[in-house]
N, C-alpha and C positions, 0 to 999 in steps of 0.2 A: 218708627215710633209706636209704642203700644201704650194705651191708656186703660188702666184697670181700676175698678172701684172695690176697695176692701174695707168693710165696716165703715161706710160713709167717708172714707178717705180716698181722694183721687190721687193716683200715682201716675206721673208722666215719666216714661222711661225713654231716653234717646241714647242710642249707642252708635258709635262709629268704630268699625273694626279696622285693625291694621292689616295691610296685605301680607299674605303668608307666602314665603318663598322657600327654597330648599335650605337656605342658610339664614338663621335669624338676623345676622348682621346685614345680609343682603336686603331682607325685607324692610329693615328700618331705614336703609338708604333709599329704597324705592318710595316709601311713603313720606308724607309731609308731617314732621313732628309737631307742628303747630296745630294740625287738625286731627291727628291720630290719637284721640282720647276718648275714653268712655265716660259718659255723664249720666247721672240719675238726679231727677228733680222730683221732689215730693211736695205736693201742694195741699195744704190743709186750711186754705184761706177761709172757707165757710165755717169750719169748726172754730178757728181763731176769732172770727167776727162774732159768732154767737157767744163765745166766752166773754169777749170784751163788752158786748152789748149787755149781757147779764150782769157783769160786774159794775158797769156804769149805772145801771138802773137800781142796783141795791144801795141802800143808804150806808154810808161809811160808819156812822155812829147812830145808835138807837137813842134818839134824843129823849123820848118819853121815859126810857129806863134810867138814863142819866139824871133827869129831873126828879124821878122818884127816889133815887139813891141820895141825891143832894138834900132833898126835903127830909128824908129819914135821918141823915147825919145831923142836919141843923136842929131837928127836933129831939135828937138824942135817942132815937129809937132804932138806929141801925145796929144790928147784931152781926158779928163776924163768927162764922161757923168754921173753926179750924179744921175739922174733919173734912168738910166739903172743899175747902181750899186745898188741902193736901191731896184729896182725891182728884181734883181737876189738874193739879200739877203733875200727878203721876200719869194721867191720861195724855197730857201734852208731851211728857217725856217718852211715853210709849209711841205716840204718833211720830215724834221726831226720830226715834231710833228706827222705826219701820220705814221711814221715807228715804233713808240713805242706802 
């Protein structure tokens, strides 16, 4: 088993090799098919835990901004900037297209 750290990602590699004989069919008869497998386990538990902790500590909704917008709507002072809305929609479309 070899353990290597690559960019703060711990990689555990465990490998079992099949016995090699003169004839490939002979070697498969000699080995135990239930245990003759290669496996690779990649553990990023620390990275996942950090991401989960960060997302749990971040507020889901910016309550003060929501209250500010509600007050402006009720007062009749909320202005919609169609250019800004279109720009944000295009940014979202670009991010979605680049994420696939």
